[in-house]
All heavy atoms as TSV, in Angstrom:
chain	resi	resn	atom	element	x	y	z
A	1	MET	N	N	87.674	34.936	-14.692
A	1	MET	CA	C	88.122	36.275	-14.405
A	1	MET	C	C	87.129	36.936	-13.469
A	1	MET	O	O	85.962	36.604	-13.442
A	1	MET	CB	C	88.248	37.042	-15.704
A	1	MET	CG	C	89.015	38.281	-15.593
A	1	MET	SD	S	90.605	37.988	-16.376
A	1	MET	CE	C	91.422	39.417	-15.883
A	2	ASP	N	N	87.578	37.904	-12.703
A	2	ASP	CA	C	86.718	38.597	-11.750
A	2	ASP	C	C	85.699	39.473	-12.469
A	2	ASP	O	O	85.943	39.964	-13.557
A	2	ASP	CB	C	87.545	39.465	-10.808
A	2	ASP	CG	C	88.402	38.644	-9.867
A	2	ASP	OD1	O	87.993	37.532	-9.508
A	2	ASP	OD2	O	89.471	39.139	-9.507
A	3	GLN	N	N	84.586	39.671	-11.805
A	3	GLN	CA	C	83.557	40.554	-12.318
A	3	GLN	C	C	84.039	41.992	-12.233
A	3	GLN	O	O	84.664	42.371	-11.261
A	3	GLN	CB	C	82.281	40.403	-11.487
A	3	GLN	CG	C	81.682	39.021	-11.534
A	3	GLN	CD	C	80.938	38.771	-12.825
A	3	GLN	OE1	O	80.521	39.718	-13.490
A	3	GLN	NE2	N	80.784	37.522	-13.200
A	4	PRO	N	N	83.794	42.822	-13.225
A	4	PRO	CA	C	84.181	44.225	-13.130
A	4	PRO	C	C	83.432	44.906	-11.983
A	4	PRO	O	O	82.274	44.622	-11.722
A	4	PRO	CB	C	83.770	44.826	-14.473
A	4	PRO	CG	C	83.246	43.726	-15.303
A	4	PRO	CD	C	83.168	42.494	-14.489
A	5	GLY	N	N	84.135	45.784	-11.299
A	5	GLY	CA	C	83.509	46.511	-10.205
A	5	GLY	C	C	83.696	45.853	-8.852
A	5	GLY	O	O	83.409	46.450	-7.837
A	6	GLN	N	N	84.154	44.609	-8.825
A	6	GLN	CA	C	84.392	43.955	-7.546
A	6	GLN	C	C	85.769	44.359	-7.036
A	6	GLN	O	O	86.737	44.338	-7.774
A	6	GLN	CB	C	84.320	42.440	-7.673
A	6	GLN	CG	C	82.929	41.908	-7.840
A	6	GLN	CD	C	82.929	40.390	-7.869
A	6	GLN	OE1	O	83.957	39.772	-8.045
A	6	GLN	NE2	N	81.759	39.810	-7.685
A	7	ASP	N	N	85.840	44.711	-5.777
A	7	ASP	CA	C	87.101	45.141	-5.183
A	7	ASP	C	C	87.727	43.950	-4.465
A	7	ASP	O	O	87.652	43.832	-3.246
A	7	ASP	CB	C	86.850	46.308	-4.234
A	7	ASP	CG	C	88.142	46.983	-3.831
A	7	ASP	OD1	O	89.088	46.996	-4.633
A	7	ASP	OD2	O	88.197	47.505	-2.725
A	8	VAL	N	N	88.335	43.044	-5.236
A	8	VAL	CA	C	88.936	41.834	-4.684
A	8	VAL	C	C	90.449	41.948	-4.808
A	8	VAL	O	O	90.963	42.205	-5.898
A	8	VAL	CB	C	88.447	40.582	-5.453
A	8	VAL	CG1	C	89.075	39.324	-4.897
A	8	VAL	CG2	C	86.934	40.496	-5.396
A	9	PRO	N	N	91.201	41.789	-3.685
A	9	PRO	CA	C	92.664	41.866	-3.786
A	9	PRO	C	C	93.206	40.704	-4.604
A	9	PRO	O	O	92.607	39.625	-4.653
A	9	PRO	CB	C	93.124	41.795	-2.336
A	9	PRO	CG	C	92.005	41.163	-1.599
A	9	PRO	CD	C	90.745	41.522	-2.336
A	10	TYR	N	N	94.336	40.941	-5.250
A	10	TYR	CA	C	94.951	39.911	-6.076
A	10	TYR	C	C	95.343	38.712	-5.229
A	10	TYR	O	O	95.110	37.580	-5.572
A	10	TYR	CB	C	96.180	40.482	-6.790
A	10	TYR	CG	C	96.886	39.461	-7.647
A	10	TYR	CD1	C	96.368	39.074	-8.873
A	10	TYR	CD2	C	98.060	38.863	-7.226
A	10	TYR	CE1	C	97.005	38.142	-9.651
A	10	TYR	CE2	C	98.703	37.918	-7.996
A	10	TYR	CZ	C	98.177	37.564	-9.217
A	10	TYR	OH	O	98.813	36.621	-9.977
A	11	CYS	N	N	95.927	38.961	-4.088
A	11	CYS	CA	C	96.393	37.904	-3.208
A	11	CYS	C	C	95.981	38.273	-1.780
A	11	CYS	O	O	96.346	39.341	-1.301
A	11	CYS	CB	C	97.911	37.794	-3.318
A	11	CYS	SG	S	98.584	36.286	-2.678
A	12	PRO	N	N	95.229	37.428	-1.086
A	12	PRO	CA	C	94.775	37.809	0.249
A	12	PRO	C	C	95.933	37.988	1.218
A	12	PRO	O	O	96.952	37.312	1.123
A	12	PRO	CB	C	93.870	36.660	0.674
A	12	PRO	CG	C	94.228	35.527	-0.209
A	12	PRO	CD	C	94.772	36.103	-1.475
A	13	ALA	N	N	95.773	38.909	2.142
A	13	ALA	CA	C	96.792	39.175	3.156
A	13	ALA	C	C	96.937	37.961	4.067
A	13	ALA	O	O	96.001	37.180	4.216
A	13	ALA	CB	C	96.394	40.392	3.971
A	14	PRO	N	N	98.119	37.786	4.693
A	14	PRO	CA	C	98.321	36.638	5.579
A	14	PRO	C	C	97.280	36.566	6.696
A	14	PRO	O	O	96.834	35.492	7.050
A	14	PRO	CB	C	99.711	36.862	6.159
A	14	PRO	CG	C	100.387	37.779	5.221
A	14	PRO	CD	C	99.302	38.600	4.573
A	15	GLU	N	N	96.875	37.718	7.244
A	15	GLU	CA	C	95.871	37.708	8.303
A	15	GLU	C	C	94.550	37.137	7.789
A	15	GLU	O	O	93.881	36.400	8.490
A	15	GLU	CB	C	95.641	39.125	8.850
A	15	GLU	CG	C	96.844	39.732	9.522
A	15	GLU	CD	C	97.729	40.503	8.561
A	15	GLU	OE1	O	97.263	40.921	7.486
A	15	GLU	OE2	O	98.901	40.667	8.888
A	16	ALA	N	N	94.195	37.506	6.560
A	16	ALA	CA	C	92.944	37.021	5.982
A	16	ALA	C	C	93.005	35.514	5.755
A	16	ALA	O	O	92.043	34.801	6.025
A	16	ALA	CB	C	92.639	37.743	4.674
A	17	ARG	N	N	94.153	35.025	5.277
A	17	ARG	CA	C	94.296	33.582	5.067
A	17	ARG	C	C	94.245	32.851	6.392
A	17	ARG	O	O	93.621	31.803	6.513
A	17	ARG	CB	C	95.608	33.273	4.352
A	17	ARG	CG	C	95.646	33.725	2.922
A	17	ARG	CD	C	96.848	33.153	2.205
A	17	ARG	NE	N	98.078	33.387	2.933
A	17	ARG	CZ	C	99.115	34.057	2.480
A	17	ARG	NH1	N	99.065	34.565	1.269
A	17	ARG	NH2	N	100.191	34.226	3.192
A	18	ALA	N	N	94.928	33.383	7.414
A	18	ALA	CA	C	94.957	32.724	8.717
A	18	ALA	C	C	93.571	32.735	9.350
A	18	ALA	O	O	93.150	31.745	9.944
A	18	ALA	CB	C	95.967	33.409	9.628
A	19	ALA	N	N	92.858	33.856	9.238
A	19	ALA	CA	C	91.524	33.955	9.816
A	19	ALA	C	C	90.548	33.022	9.111
A	19	ALA	O	O	89.642	32.474	9.732
A	19	ALA	CB	C	91.033	35.393	9.758
A	20	ALA	N	N	90.740	32.838	7.812
A	20	ALA	CA	C	89.856	31.979	7.035
A	20	ALA	C	C	90.196	30.507	7.211
A	20	ALA	O	O	89.453	29.641	6.772
A	20	ALA	CB	C	89.930	32.352	5.560
A	21	GLY	N	N	91.321	30.207	7.838
A	21	GLY	CA	C	91.725	28.823	8.031
A	21	GLY	C	C	92.317	28.203	6.781
A	21	GLY	O	O	92.366	26.993	6.654
A	22	VAL	N	N	92.769	29.027	5.840
A	22	VAL	CA	C	93.343	28.546	4.599
A	22	VAL	C	C	94.844	28.386	4.781
A	22	VAL	O	O	95.504	29.275	5.298
A	22	VAL	CB	C	93.047	29.531	3.448
A	22	VAL	CG1	C	93.699	29.069	2.162
A	22	VAL	CG2	C	91.565	29.691	3.267
A	23	GLY	N	N	95.390	27.277	4.338
A	23	GLY	CA	C	96.829	27.070	4.432
A	23	GLY	C	C	97.234	26.463	5.762
A	23	GLY	O	O	96.400	26.096	6.580
A	24	PRO	N	N	98.545	26.379	5.967
A	24	PRO	CA	C	99.039	25.760	7.199
A	24	PRO	C	C	98.780	26.666	8.398
A	24	PRO	O	O	98.467	27.842	8.226
A	24	PRO	CB	C	100.545	25.638	6.943
A	24	PRO	CG	C	100.851	26.724	5.994
A	24	PRO	CD	C	99.627	26.845	5.119
A	25	PRO	N	N	98.904	26.122	9.597
A	25	PRO	CA	C	98.768	27.017	10.756
A	25	PRO	C	C	99.918	28.017	10.762
A	25	PRO	O	O	101.077	27.645	10.606
A	25	PRO	CB	C	98.845	26.081	11.957
A	25	PRO	CG	C	99.365	24.795	11.449
A	25	PRO	CD	C	99.149	24.759	9.967
A	26	TYR	N	N	99.578	29.282	10.870
A	26	TYR	CA	C	100.570	30.344	10.825
A	26	TYR	C	C	101.037	30.695	12.230
A	26	TYR	O	O	100.241	30.730	13.166
A	26	TYR	CB	C	100.017	31.587	10.120
A	26	TYR	CG	C	99.761	31.337	8.660
A	26	TYR	CD1	C	98.489	31.054	8.193
A	26	TYR	CD2	C	100.804	31.353	7.748
A	26	TYR	CE1	C	98.266	30.810	6.850
A	26	TYR	CE2	C	100.593	31.112	6.407
A	26	TYR	CZ	C	99.319	30.836	5.963
A	26	TYR	OH	O	99.100	30.588	4.640
A	27	ALA	N	N	102.335	30.995	12.357
A	27	ALA	CA	C	102.904	31.385	13.637
A	27	ALA	C	C	102.473	32.803	13.978
A	27	ALA	O	O	102.208	33.615	13.095
A	27	ALA	CB	C	104.425	31.302	13.572
A	28	ASP	N	N	102.404	33.103	15.270
A	28	ASP	CA	C	102.091	34.458	15.716
A	28	ASP	C	C	103.371	35.271	15.805
A	28	ASP	O	O	104.432	34.754	16.145
A	28	ASP	CB	C	101.409	34.429	17.084
A	28	ASP	CG	C	100.022	33.812	17.025
A	28	ASP	OD1	O	99.399	33.847	15.950
A	28	ASP	OD2	O	99.570	33.283	18.060
A	29	CYS	N	N	103.261	36.551	15.519
A	29	CYS	CA	C	104.385	37.478	15.609
A	29	CYS	C	C	104.852	37.550	17.057
A	29	CYS	O	O	104.038	37.609	17.982
A	29	CYS	CB	C	103.960	38.857	15.121
A	29	CYS	SG	S	105.246	40.113	15.262
A	30	LEU	N	N	106.155	37.549	17.266
A	30	LEU	CA	C	106.695	37.592	18.622
A	30	LEU	C	C	106.562	38.967	19.259
A	30	LEU	O	O	106.642	39.091	20.478
A	30	LEU	CB	C	108.165	37.167	18.615
A	30	LEU	CG	C	108.412	35.715	18.219
A	30	LEU	CD1	C	109.898	35.428	18.161
A	30	LEU	CD2	C	107.726	34.771	19.177
A	31	GLU	N	N	106.351	40.010	18.456
A	31	GLU	CA	C	106.247	41.353	19.009
A	31	GLU	C	C	104.801	41.803	19.205
A	31	GLU	O	O	104.467	42.355	20.236
A	31	GLU	CB	C	107.001	42.348	18.132
A	31	GLU	CG	C	108.497	42.134	18.207
A	31	GLU	CD	C	109.292	43.274	17.612
A	31	GLU	OE1	O	108.737	44.372	17.432
A	31	GLU	OE2	O	110.472	43.058	17.352
A	32	CYS	N	N	103.938	41.581	18.218
A	32	CYS	CA	C	102.567	42.096	18.329
A	32	CYS	C	C	101.513	41.002	18.452
A	32	CYS	O	O	100.375	41.290	18.807
A	32	CYS	CB	C	102.248	42.998	17.141
A	32	CYS	SG	S	102.117	42.123	15.573
A	33	GLY	N	N	101.859	39.751	18.126
A	33	GLY	CA	C	100.921	38.646	18.275
A	33	GLY	C	C	100.020	38.390	17.085
A	33	GLY	O	O	99.219	37.464	17.104
A	34	LYS	N	N	100.134	39.186	16.019
A	34	LYS	CA	C	99.307	38.973	14.830
A	34	LYS	C	C	99.849	37.789	14.036
A	34	LYS	O	O	101.028	37.455	14.138
A	34	LYS	CB	C	99.320	40.218	13.948
A	34	LYS	CG	C	98.599	41.386	14.565
A	34	LYS	CD	C	98.581	42.551	13.609
A	34	LYS	CE	C	97.867	43.729	14.236
A	34	LYS	NZ	N	97.841	44.893	13.349
A	35	PRO	N	N	99.013	37.147	13.208
A	35	PRO	CA	C	99.497	36.037	12.382
A	35	PRO	C	C	100.559	36.511	11.395
A	35	PRO	O	O	100.524	37.641	10.914
A	35	PRO	CB	C	98.251	35.582	11.621
A	35	PRO	CG	C	97.098	36.119	12.387
A	35	PRO	CD	C	97.571	37.352	13.073
A	36	THR	N	N	101.523	35.644	11.112
A	36	THR	CA	C	102.603	35.970	10.191
A	36	THR	C	C	102.423	35.207	8.891
A	36	THR	O	O	101.448	34.484	8.719
A	36	THR	CB	C	103.966	35.597	10.796
A	36	THR	OG1	O	104.020	34.176	10.927
A	36	THR	CG2	C	104.182	36.247	12.138
A	37	GLU	N	N	103.385	35.356	7.981
A	37	GLU	CA	C	103.378	34.615	6.722
A	37	GLU	C	C	104.060	33.262	6.877
A	37	GLU	O	O	104.136	32.507	5.930
A	37	GLU	CB	C	104.117	35.420	5.653
A	37	GLU	CG	C	103.499	36.763	5.371
A	37	GLU	CD	C	104.338	37.576	4.410
A	37	GLU	OE1	O	105.568	37.407	4.388
A	37	GLU	OE2	O	103.756	38.392	3.683
A	38	TYR	N	N	104.585	32.983	8.053
A	38	TYR	CA	C	105.389	31.793	8.283
A	38	TYR	C	C	104.598	30.727	9.021
A	38	TYR	O	O	103.760	31.025	9.860
A	38	TYR	CB	C	106.637	32.154	9.099
A	38	TYR	CG	C	107.435	33.268	8.477
A	38	TYR	CD1	C	107.380	34.561	8.989
A	38	TYR	CD2	C	108.221	33.034	7.358
A	38	TYR	CE1	C	108.104	35.588	8.411
A	38	TYR	CE2	C	108.940	34.057	6.763
A	38	TYR	CZ	C	108.881	35.326	7.299
A	38	TYR	OH	O	109.588	36.338	6.718
A	39	GLY	N	N	104.921	29.481	8.723
A	39	GLY	CA	C	104.276	28.366	9.392
A	39	GLY	C	C	104.740	28.237	10.837
A	39	GLY	O	O	105.758	28.805	11.239
A	40	VAL	N	N	103.991	27.487	11.620
A	40	VAL	CA	C	104.298	27.305	13.034
A	40	VAL	C	C	105.665	26.644	13.215
A	40	VAL	O	O	106.377	26.935	14.175
A	40	VAL	CB	C	103.191	26.454	13.700
A	40	VAL	CG1	C	103.536	26.123	15.135
A	40	VAL	CG2	C	101.868	27.190	13.647
A	41	ALA	N	N	106.079	25.794	12.296
A	41	ALA	CA	C	107.339	25.055	12.424
A	41	ALA	C	C	108.562	25.872	11.977
A	41	ALA	O	O	109.671	25.358	12.008
A	41	ALA	CB	C	107.265	23.764	11.614
A	42	THR	N	N	108.381	27.138	11.589
A	42	THR	CA	C	109.505	27.958	11.135
A	42	THR	C	C	110.428	28.276	12.304
A	42	THR	O	O	109.987	28.815	13.316
A	42	THR	CB	C	108.996	29.284	10.524
A	42	THR	OG1	O	108.098	28.978	9.463
A	42	THR	CG2	C	110.149	30.119	9.997
A	43	PRO	N	N	111.725	27.943	12.186
A	43	PRO	CA	C	112.652	28.234	13.283
A	43	PRO	C	C	113.055	29.707	13.318
A	43	PRO	O	O	112.931	30.413	12.324
A	43	PRO	CB	C	113.867	27.361	12.960
A	43	PRO	CG	C	113.835	27.207	11.486
A	43	PRO	CD	C	112.366	27.232	11.101
A	44	GLY	N	N	113.526	30.155	14.459
A	44	GLY	CA	C	114.036	31.513	14.589
A	44	GLY	C	C	112.968	32.505	15.000
A	44	GLY	O	O	111.854	32.144	15.364
A	45	VAL	N	N	113.327	33.783	14.938
A	45	VAL	CA	C	112.412	34.861	15.312
A	45	VAL	C	C	111.412	35.054	14.185
A	45	VAL	O	O	111.792	35.268	13.034
A	45	VAL	CB	C	113.193	36.166	15.575
A	45	VAL	CG1	C	112.251	37.304	15.881
A	45	VAL	CG2	C	114.178	35.966	16.706
A	46	VAL	N	N	110.137	34.985	14.508
A	46	VAL	CA	C	109.079	35.105	13.510
A	46	VAL	C	C	108.319	36.397	13.764
A	46	VAL	O	O	107.759	36.599	14.832
A	46	VAL	CB	C	108.123	33.901	13.592
A	46	VAL	CG1	C	107.035	34.016	12.551
A	46	VAL	CG2	C	108.885	32.596	13.416
A	47	LEU	N	N	108.337	37.289	12.761
A	47	LEU	CA	C	107.660	38.571	12.872
A	47	LEU	C	C	106.666	38.746	11.727
A	47	LEU	O	O	106.862	38.205	10.636
A	47	LEU	CB	C	108.671	39.721	12.825
A	47	LEU	CG	C	109.758	39.726	13.892
A	47	LEU	CD1	C	110.762	40.832	13.609
A	47	LEU	CD2	C	109.173	39.877	15.271
A	48	CYS	N	N	105.616	39.529	11.975
A	48	CYS	CA	C	104.666	39.850	10.913
A	48	CYS	C	C	105.331	40.849	9.965
A	48	CYS	O	O	106.366	41.424	10.302
A	48	CYS	CB	C	103.377	40.431	11.512
A	48	CYS	SG	S	103.556	42.075	12.222
A	49	PRO	N	N	104.772	41.078	8.780
A	49	PRO	CA	C	105.404	42.007	7.831
A	49	PRO	C	C	105.627	43.409	8.393
A	49	PRO	O	O	106.652	44.029	8.129
A	49	PRO	CB	C	104.428	42.027	6.651
A	49	PRO	CG	C	103.722	40.717	6.718
A	49	PRO	CD	C	103.620	40.396	8.188
A	50	VAL	N	N	104.698	43.926	9.178
A	50	VAL	CA	C	104.844	45.272	9.739
A	50	VAL	C	C	106.011	45.311	10.721
A	50	VAL	O	O	106.862	46.203	10.662
A	50	VAL	CB	C	103.533	45.730	10.421
A	50	VAL	CG1	C	103.731	47.041	11.149
A	50	VAL	CG2	C	102.422	45.838	9.399
A	51	CYS	N	N	106.083	44.346	11.629
A	51	CYS	CA	C	107.169	44.320	12.609
A	51	CYS	C	C	108.514	44.045	11.937
A	51	CYS	O	O	109.537	44.580	12.360
A	51	CYS	CB	C	106.886	43.295	13.705
A	51	CYS	SG	S	105.520	43.776	14.794
A	52	GLU	N	N	108.532	43.219	10.872
A	52	GLU	CA	C	109.772	42.986	10.123
A	52	GLU	C	C	110.275	44.294	9.517
A	52	GLU	O	O	111.455	44.608	9.571
A	52	GLU	CB	C	109.543	41.975	8.989
A	52	GLU	CG	C	109.576	40.542	9.423
A	52	GLU	CD	C	109.447	39.585	8.248
A	52	GLU	OE1	O	109.336	40.031	7.079
A	52	GLU	OE2	O	109.461	38.374	8.498
A	53	TRP	N	N	109.355	45.064	8.937
A	53	TRP	CA	C	109.721	46.342	8.314
A	53	TRP	C	C	110.254	47.311	9.362
A	53	TRP	O	O	111.276	47.968	9.152
A	53	TRP	CB	C	108.496	46.903	7.606
A	53	TRP	CG	C	108.717	48.218	6.953
A	53	TRP	CD1	C	109.410	48.454	5.799
A	53	TRP	CD2	C	108.268	49.488	7.409
A	53	TRP	NE1	N	109.389	49.799	5.512
A	53	TRP	CE2	C	108.705	50.450	6.481
A	53	TRP	CE3	C	107.516	49.891	8.496
A	53	TRP	CZ2	C	108.413	51.800	6.628
A	53	TRP	CZ3	C	107.234	51.242	8.639
A	53	TRP	CH2	C	107.690	52.176	7.704
A	54	GLN	N	N	109.570	47.395	10.513
A	54	GLN	CA	C	110.015	48.293	11.577
A	54	GLN	C	C	111.373	47.870	12.128
A	54	GLN	O	O	112.232	48.706	12.412
A	54	GLN	CB	C	108.973	48.348	12.697
A	54	GLN	CG	C	107.715	49.058	12.268
A	54	GLN	CD	C	106.613	48.973	13.305
A	54	GLN	OE1	O	106.667	48.179	14.242
A	54	GLN	NE2	N	105.589	49.803	13.133
A	55	ASP	N	N	111.590	46.575	12.273
A	55	ASP	CA	C	112.870	46.058	12.752
A	55	ASP	C	C	113.974	46.372	11.748
A	55	ASP	O	O	115.090	46.754	12.137
A	55	ASP	CB	C	112.776	44.556	13.006
A	55	ASP	CG	C	114.012	44.000	13.668
A	55	ASP	OD1	O	114.439	44.565	14.707
A	55	ASP	OD2	O	114.577	43.024	13.149
A	56	ALA	N	N	113.693	46.237	10.459
A	56	ALA	CA	C	114.681	46.553	9.426
A	56	ALA	C	C	115.043	48.038	9.456
A	56	ALA	O	O	116.197	48.406	9.281
A	56	ALA	CB	C	114.149	46.158	8.050
A	57	GLN	N	N	114.058	48.900	9.710
A	57	GLN	CA	C	114.340	50.338	9.800
A	57	GLN	C	C	115.225	50.644	10.994
A	57	GLN	O	O	116.166	51.426	10.894
A	57	GLN	CB	C	113.031	51.125	9.934
A	57	GLN	CG	C	112.361	51.425	8.632
A	57	GLN	CD	C	111.287	52.467	8.804
A	57	GLN	OE1	O	110.594	52.508	9.818
A	57	GLN	NE2	N	111.125	53.309	7.797
A	58	ARG	N	N	114.929	50.028	12.138
A	58	ARG	CA	C	115.744	50.258	13.331
A	58	ARG	C	C	117.173	49.794	13.107
A	58	ARG	O	O	118.128	50.475	13.472
A	58	ARG	CB	C	115.152	49.526	14.544
A	58	ARG	CG	C	113.976	50.211	15.161
A	58	ARG	CD	C	113.619	49.551	16.481
A	58	ARG	NE	N	113.189	48.177	16.346
A	58	ARG	CZ	C	111.935	47.777	16.163
A	58	ARG	NH1	N	110.981	48.667	16.106
A	58	ARG	NH2	N	111.639	46.513	16.055
A	59	THR	N	N	117.338	48.636	12.482
A	59	THR	CA	C	118.654	48.079	12.231
A	59	THR	C	C	119.440	48.934	11.236
A	59	THR	O	O	120.637	49.173	11.414
A	59	THR	CB	C	118.542	46.634	11.691
A	59	THR	OG1	O	117.767	45.877	12.626
A	59	THR	CG2	C	119.887	45.993	11.537
A	60	ALA	N	N	118.777	49.399	10.190
A	60	ALA	CA	C	119.444	50.179	9.155
A	60	ALA	C	C	119.909	51.542	9.671
A	60	ALA	O	O	120.929	52.063	9.220
A	60	ALA	CB	C	118.509	50.380	7.968
A	61	CYS	N	N	119.204	52.108	10.618
A	61	CYS	CA	C	119.521	53.444	11.110
A	61	CYS	C	C	120.369	53.429	12.380
A	61	CYS	O	O	120.594	54.461	12.981
A	61	CYS	CB	C	118.233	54.216	11.386
A	61	CYS	SG	S	117.279	54.488	9.891
A	62	SER	N	N	120.820	52.283	12.797
A	62	SER	CA	C	121.555	52.202	14.069
A	62	SER	C	C	123.062	52.193	13.844
A	62	SER	O	O	123.773	51.353	14.351
A	62	SER	CB	C	121.132	50.958	14.845
A	62	SER	OG	O	121.517	49.799	14.131
A	63	GLY	N	N	123.560	53.103	13.087
A	63	GLY	CA	C	124.990	53.056	12.890
A	63	GLY	C	C	125.529	54.247	12.319
A	63	GLY	O	O	126.086	55.100	12.126
């Protein structure tokens, strides 16, 4: 268990995992270029969580 008083996130952010070299190579976001949660071999449009959220807002309000 973690030491009390340590400010450690429960699950590291995708950027932190990608920067640390942990896990598979992550694809870059097509809009901003930041690392995503998806592997390089993921087909289709790959966006980071922030750009996915912004895209969902634009789509939801366009009608």
